[in-house]
Structures are given as structure tokens and as C-alpha cells.
PyMOL Python script that loads the backbone (N, CA, C, O; Angstrom):
from pymol import cmd

cmd.read_pdbstr("""\
ATOM      1  N   UNK A   1     -30.266   3.498 -10.649  1.00  0.00           N
ATOM      2  CA  UNK A   1     -29.006   4.192 -10.909  1.00  0.00           C
ATOM      3  C   UNK A   1     -28.671   4.097 -12.394  1.00  0.00           C
ATOM      4  O   UNK A   1     -28.774   3.030 -12.998  1.00  0.00           O
ATOM      5  N   UNK A   2     -28.272   5.211 -12.964  1.00  0.00           N
ATOM      6  CA  UNK A   2     -27.963   5.222 -14.395  1.00  0.00           C
ATOM      7  C   UNK A   2     -26.510   4.798 -14.630  1.00  0.00           C
ATOM      8  O   UNK A   2     -25.691   4.766 -13.711  1.00  0.00           O
ATOM      9  N   UNK A   3     -26.228   4.479 -15.875  1.00  0.00           N
ATOM     10  CA  UNK A   3     -24.890   4.019 -16.255  1.00  0.00           C
ATOM     11  C   UNK A   3     -23.768   4.979 -15.860  1.00  0.00           C
ATOM     12  O   UNK A   3     -22.772   4.543 -15.284  1.00  0.00           O
ATOM     13  N   UNK A   4     -23.903   6.281 -16.157  1.00  0.00           N
ATOM     14  CA  UNK A   4     -22.817   7.210 -15.793  1.00  0.00           C
ATOM     15  C   UNK A   4     -22.533   7.200 -14.289  1.00  0.00           C
ATOM     16  O   UNK A   4     -21.378   7.301 -13.876  1.00  0.00           O
ATOM     17  N   UNK A   5     -23.575   7.079 -13.476  1.00  0.00           N
ATOM     18  CA  UNK A   5     -23.380   7.035 -12.027  1.00  0.00           C
ATOM     19  C   UNK A   5     -22.587   5.800 -11.629  1.00  0.00           C
ATOM     20  O   UNK A   5     -21.658   5.876 -10.826  1.00  0.00           O
ATOM     21  N   UNK A   6     -22.964   4.666 -12.197  1.00  0.00           N
ATOM     22  CA  UNK A   6     -22.267   3.409 -11.896  1.00  0.00           C
ATOM     23  C   UNK A   6     -20.805   3.515 -12.310  1.00  0.00           C
ATOM     24  O   UNK A   6     -19.906   3.146 -11.555  1.00  0.00           O
ATOM     25  N   UNK A   7     -20.578   4.027 -13.524  1.00  0.00           N
ATOM     26  CA  UNK A   7     -19.202   4.157 -14.023  1.00  0.00           C
ATOM     27  C   UNK A   7     -18.380   5.044 -13.086  1.00  0.00           C
ATOM     28  O   UNK A   7     -17.229   4.738 -12.775  1.00  0.00           O
ATOM     29  N   UNK A   8     -18.993   6.154 -12.639  1.00  0.00           N
ATOM     30  CA  UNK A   8     -18.301   7.080 -11.741  1.00  0.00           C
ATOM     31  C   UNK A   8     -17.936   6.392 -10.424  1.00  0.00           C
ATOM     32  O   UNK A   8     -16.835   6.577  -9.906  1.00  0.00           O
ATOM     33  N   UNK A   9     -18.862   5.603  -9.890  1.00  0.00           N
ATOM     34  CA  UNK A   9     -18.596   4.887  -8.637  1.00  0.00           C
ATOM     35  C   UNK A   9     -17.502   3.845  -8.804  1.00  0.00           C
ATOM     36  O   UNK A   9     -16.650   3.682  -7.931  1.00  0.00           O
ATOM     37  N   UNK A  10     -17.530   3.140  -9.931  1.00  0.00           N
ATOM     38  CA  UNK A  10     -16.499   2.134 -10.196  1.00  0.00           C
ATOM     39  C   UNK A  10     -15.131   2.807 -10.295  1.00  0.00           C
ATOM     40  O   UNK A  10     -14.147   2.292  -9.765  1.00  0.00           O
ATOM     41  N   UNK A  11     -15.066   3.956 -10.972  1.00  0.00           N
ATOM     42  CA  UNK A  11     -13.797   4.689 -11.079  1.00  0.00           C
ATOM     43  C   UNK A  11     -13.305   5.111  -9.701  1.00  0.00           C
ATOM     44  O   UNK A  11     -12.117   5.003  -9.398  1.00  0.00           O
ATOM     45  N   UNK A  12     -14.229   5.596  -8.865  1.00  0.00           N
ATOM     46  CA  UNK A  12     -13.867   6.035  -7.517  1.00  0.00           C
ATOM     47  C   UNK A  12     -13.338   4.864  -6.697  1.00  0.00           C
ATOM     48  O   UNK A  12     -12.365   5.002  -5.955  1.00  0.00           O
ATOM     49  N   UNK A  13     -13.990   3.708  -6.839  1.00  0.00           N
ATOM     50  CA  UNK A  13     -13.535   2.507  -6.122  1.00  0.00           C
ATOM     51  C   UNK A  13     -12.134   2.122  -6.599  1.00  0.00           C
ATOM     52  O   UNK A  13     -11.277   1.760  -5.793  1.00  0.00           O
ATOM     53  N   UNK A  14     -11.906   2.200  -7.909  1.00  0.00           N
ATOM     54  CA  UNK A  14     -10.594   1.891  -8.468  1.00  0.00           C
ATOM     55  C   UNK A  14      -9.520   2.820  -7.933  1.00  0.00           C
ATOM     56  O   UNK A  14      -8.416   2.373  -7.621  1.00  0.00           O
ATOM     57  N   UNK A  15      -9.824   4.100  -7.823  1.00  0.00           N
ATOM     58  CA  UNK A  15      -8.870   5.071  -7.290  1.00  0.00           C
ATOM     59  C   UNK A  15      -8.568   4.770  -5.825  1.00  0.00           C
ATOM     60  O   UNK A  15      -7.414   4.802  -5.397  1.00  0.00           O
ATOM     61  N   UNK A  16      -9.622   4.475  -5.065  1.00  0.00           N
ATOM     62  CA  UNK A  16      -9.443   4.150  -3.645  1.00  0.00           C
ATOM     63  C   UNK A  16      -8.583   2.903  -3.496  1.00  0.00           C
ATOM     64  O   UNK A  16      -7.694   2.854  -2.647  1.00  0.00           O
ATOM     65  N   UNK A  17      -8.849   1.894  -4.324  1.00  0.00           N
ATOM     66  CA  UNK A  17      -8.084   0.648  -4.293  1.00  0.00           C
ATOM     67  C   UNK A  17      -6.609   0.923  -4.573  1.00  0.00           C
ATOM     68  O   UNK A  17      -5.732   0.374  -3.906  1.00  0.00           O
ATOM     69  N   UNK A  18      -6.341   1.779  -5.566  1.00  0.00           N
ATOM     70  CA  UNK A  18      -4.962   2.126  -5.910  1.00  0.00           C
ATOM     71  C   UNK A  18      -4.290   2.836  -4.743  1.00  0.00           C
ATOM     72  O   UNK A  18      -3.124   2.574  -4.448  1.00  0.00           O
ATOM     73  N   UNK A  19      -5.017   3.738  -4.073  1.00  0.00           N
ATOM     74  CA  UNK A  19      -4.461   4.444  -2.922  1.00  0.00           C
ATOM     75  C   UNK A  19      -4.130   3.474  -1.792  1.00  0.00           C
ATOM     76  O   UNK A  19      -3.083   3.578  -1.153  1.00  0.00           O
ATOM     77  N   UNK A  20      -5.038   2.529  -1.556  1.00  0.00           N
ATOM     78  CA  UNK A  20      -4.808   1.536  -0.496  1.00  0.00           C
ATOM     79  C   UNK A  20      -3.595   0.674  -0.843  1.00  0.00           C
ATOM     80  O   UNK A  20      -2.763   0.392   0.020  1.00  0.00           O
ATOM     81  N   UNK A  21      -3.495   0.252  -2.116  1.00  0.00           N
ATOM     82  CA  UNK A  21      -2.351  -0.560  -2.536  1.00  0.00           C
ATOM     83  C   UNK A  21      -1.041   0.197  -2.340  1.00  0.00           C
ATOM     84  O   UNK A  21      -0.054  -0.371  -1.872  1.00  0.00           O
ATOM     85  N   UNK A  22      -1.033   1.487  -2.699  1.00  0.00           N
ATOM     86  CA  UNK A  22       0.166   2.308  -2.513  1.00  0.00           C
ATOM     87  C   UNK A  22       0.508   2.434  -1.035  1.00  0.00           C
ATOM     88  O   UNK A  22       1.675   2.347  -0.653  1.00  0.00           O
ATOM     89  N   UNK A  23      -0.508   2.637  -0.204  1.00  0.00           N
ATOM     90  CA  UNK A  23      -0.279   2.760   1.235  1.00  0.00           C
ATOM     91  C   UNK A  23       0.285   1.460   1.801  1.00  0.00           C
ATOM     92  O   UNK A  23       1.178   1.485   2.648  1.00  0.00           O
ATOM     93  N   UNK A  24      -0.235   0.325   1.333  1.00  0.00           N
ATOM     94  CA  UNK A  24       0.267  -0.966   1.801  1.00  0.00           C
ATOM     95  C   UNK A  24       1.723  -1.161   1.380  1.00  0.00           C
ATOM     96  O   UNK A  24       2.525  -1.682   2.155  1.00  0.00           O
ATOM     97  N   UNK A  25       2.070  -0.749   0.166  1.00  0.00           N
ATOM     98  CA  UNK A  25       3.451  -0.860  -0.312  1.00  0.00           C
ATOM     99  C   UNK A  25       4.367   0.026   0.534  1.00  0.00           C
ATOM    100  O   UNK A  25       5.471  -0.385   0.890  1.00  0.00           O
ATOM    101  N   UNK A  26       3.909   1.243   0.856  1.00  0.00           N
ATOM    102  CA  UNK A  26       4.682   2.136   1.725  1.00  0.00           C
ATOM    103  C   UNK A  26       4.897   1.482   3.083  1.00  0.00           C
ATOM    104  O   UNK A  26       5.998   1.523   3.633  1.00  0.00           O
ATOM    105  N   UNK A  27       3.844   0.881   3.616  1.00  0.00           N
ATOM    106  CA  UNK A  27       3.918   0.225   4.913  1.00  0.00           C
ATOM    107  C   UNK A  27       4.921  -0.929   4.868  1.00  0.00           C
ATOM    108  O   UNK A  27       5.718  -1.095   5.791  1.00  0.00           O
ATOM    109  N   UNK A  28       4.883  -1.717   3.808  1.00  0.00           N
ATOM    110  CA  UNK A  28       5.836  -2.825   3.652  1.00  0.00           C
ATOM    111  C   UNK A  28       7.268  -2.300   3.665  1.00  0.00           C
ATOM    112  O   UNK A  28       8.134  -2.866   4.332  1.00  0.00           O
ATOM    113  N   UNK A  29       7.519  -1.210   2.922  1.00  0.00           N
ATOM    114  CA  UNK A  29       8.868  -0.630   2.881  1.00  0.00           C
ATOM    115  C   UNK A  29       9.291  -0.160   4.270  1.00  0.00           C
ATOM    116  O   UNK A  29      10.432  -0.375   4.679  1.00  0.00           O
ATOM    117  N   UNK A  30       8.376   0.479   4.994  1.00  0.00           N
ATOM    118  CA  UNK A  30       8.691   0.957   6.344  1.00  0.00           C
ATOM    119  C   UNK A  30       8.979  -0.201   7.285  1.00  0.00           C
ATOM    120  O   UNK A  30       9.885  -0.120   8.115  1.00  0.00           O
ATOM    121  N   UNK A  31       8.209  -1.287   7.159  1.00  0.00           N
ATOM    122  CA  UNK A  31       8.419  -2.460   8.007  1.00  0.00           C
ATOM    123  C   UNK A  31       9.809  -3.049   7.747  1.00  0.00           C
ATOM    124  O   UNK A  31      10.515  -3.415   8.687  1.00  0.00           O
ATOM    125  N   UNK A  32      10.198  -3.137   6.483  1.00  0.00           N
ATOM    126  CA  UNK A  32      11.521  -3.662   6.140  1.00  0.00           C
ATOM    127  C   UNK A  32      12.601  -2.755   6.717  1.00  0.00           C
ATOM    128  O   UNK A  32      13.595  -3.231   7.266  1.00  0.00           O
ATOM    129  N   UNK A  33      12.397  -1.441   6.589  1.00  0.00           N
ATOM    130  CA  UNK A  33      13.361  -0.475   7.106  1.00  0.00           C
ATOM    131  C   UNK A  33      13.504  -0.634   8.623  1.00  0.00           C
ATOM    132  O   UNK A  33      14.612  -0.610   9.158  1.00  0.00           O
ATOM    133  N   UNK A  34      12.364  -0.798   9.309  1.00  0.00           N
ATOM    134  CA  UNK A  34      12.390  -0.986  10.758  1.00  0.00           C
ATOM    135  C   UNK A  34      13.107  -2.275  11.136  1.00  0.00           C
ATOM    136  O   UNK A  34      13.901  -2.293  12.076  1.00  0.00           O
ATOM    137  N   UNK A  35      12.831  -3.351  10.406  1.00  0.00           N
ATOM    138  CA  UNK A  35      13.492  -4.627  10.684  1.00  0.00           C
ATOM    139  C   UNK A  35      15.001  -4.476  10.568  1.00  0.00           C
ATOM    140  O   UNK A  35      15.750  -5.008  11.388  1.00  0.00           O
ATOM    141  N   UNK A  36      15.445  -3.746   9.542  1.00  0.00           N
ATOM    142  CA  UNK A  36      16.879  -3.543   9.337  1.00  0.00           C
ATOM    143  C   UNK A  36      17.447  -2.694  10.477  1.00  0.00           C
ATOM    144  O   UNK A  36      18.508  -3.005  11.016  1.00  0.00           O
ATOM    145  N   UNK A  37      16.739  -1.623  10.842  1.00  0.00           N
ATOM    146  CA  UNK A  37      17.218  -0.749  11.914  1.00  0.00           C
ATOM    147  C   UNK A  37      17.276  -1.468  13.252  1.00  0.00           C
ATOM    148  O   UNK A  37      18.199  -1.254  14.038  1.00  0.00           O
ATOM    149  N   UNK A  38      16.290  -2.323  13.512  1.00  0.00           N
ATOM    150  CA  UNK A  38      16.208  -3.002  14.804  1.00  0.00           C
ATOM    151  C   UNK A  38      17.034  -4.279  14.850  1.00  0.00           C
ATOM    152  O   UNK A  38      17.212  -4.869  15.915  1.00  0.00           O
ATOM    153  N   UNK A  39      17.535  -4.703  13.705  1.00  0.00           N
ATOM    154  CA  UNK A  39      18.307  -5.938  13.646  1.00  0.00           C
ATOM    155  C   UNK A  39      19.660  -5.754  14.324  1.00  0.00           C
ATOM    156  O   UNK A  39      20.356  -4.772  14.064  1.00  0.00           O
ATOM    157  N   UNK A  40      20.038  -6.701  15.199  1.00  0.00           N
ATOM    158  CA  UNK A  40      21.348  -6.586  15.860  1.00  0.00           C
ATOM    159  C   UNK A  40      22.511  -6.750  14.883  1.00  0.00           C
ATOM    160  O   UNK A  40      23.647  -6.416  15.219  1.00  0.00           O
ATOM    161  N   UNK A  41      22.243  -7.260  13.675  1.00  0.00           N
ATOM    162  CA  UNK A  41      23.304  -7.442  12.686  1.00  0.00           C
ATOM    163  C   UNK A  41      23.303  -6.316  11.657  1.00  0.00           C
ATOM    164  O   UNK A  41      24.009  -6.402  10.652  1.00  0.00           O
ATOM    165  N   UNK A  42      22.540  -5.282  11.886  1.00  0.00           N
ATOM    166  CA  UNK A  42      22.495  -4.160  10.955  1.00  0.00           C
ATOM    167  C   UNK A  42      21.884  -4.532   9.623  1.00  0.00           C
ATOM    168  O   UNK A  42      22.199  -3.920   8.602  1.00  0.00           O
ATOM    169  N   UNK A  43      21.013  -5.530   9.619  1.00  0.00           N
ATOM    170  CA  UNK A  43      20.313  -5.889   8.391  1.00  0.00           C
ATOM    171  C   UNK A  43      20.817  -7.157   7.755  1.00  0.00           C
ATOM    172  O   UNK A  43      20.110  -7.770   6.955  1.00  0.00           O
ATOM    173  N   UNK A  44      22.036  -7.571   8.093  1.00  0.00           N
ATOM    174  CA  UNK A  44      22.571  -8.825   7.546  1.00  0.00           C
ATOM    175  C   UNK A  44      22.114  -9.990   8.401  1.00  0.00           C
ATOM    176  O   UNK A  44      22.419 -10.057   9.591  1.00  0.00           O
ATOM    177  N   UNK A  45      21.392 -10.893   7.797  1.00  0.00           N
ATOM    178  CA  UNK A  45      20.920 -12.066   8.542  1.00  0.00           C
ATOM    179  C   UNK A  45      22.081 -13.056   8.675  1.00  0.00           C
ATOM    180  O   UNK A  45      22.833 -13.265   7.722  1.00  0.00           O
ATOM    181  N   UNK A  46      22.223 -13.650   9.829  1.00  0.00           N
ATOM    182  CA  UNK A  46      23.348 -14.578  10.048  1.00  0.00           C
ATOM    183  C   UNK A  46      23.171 -15.868   9.229  1.00  0.00           C
ATOM    184  O   UNK A  46      24.018 -16.759   9.290  1.00  0.00           O
TER     185      UNK A  46
END
""", "prot")
cmd.dss("prot")
cmd.show_as("cartoon", "prot")
cmd.util.cbc("prot")
cmd.orient("prot")
């Protein structure tokens, strides 16, 4: 494999990693939102 190919693959992996990180952050926000919605105290912890 030549250098340009390796560089291209590394860039693609970096982009995929960034997408996964963004998706995980979205998931975290949704989980927090769900916890607040499902909380009997409306989000305020006793």
C-alpha cells in the first residue's frame, strides 16, 4: 500500500470516529432528556 492510500484510510477512520463521537454525544443528550421526562420530580432530584 502506498502512502497516499494509507493517508486516505487514516482520514476516513478519523471522519468515522468523529461521526461516532457525535452520535454518542447525541445519545447522551437523549438519555438525559428521557431521564428528566421520566423522572417523577420533573427533573429535580430530591
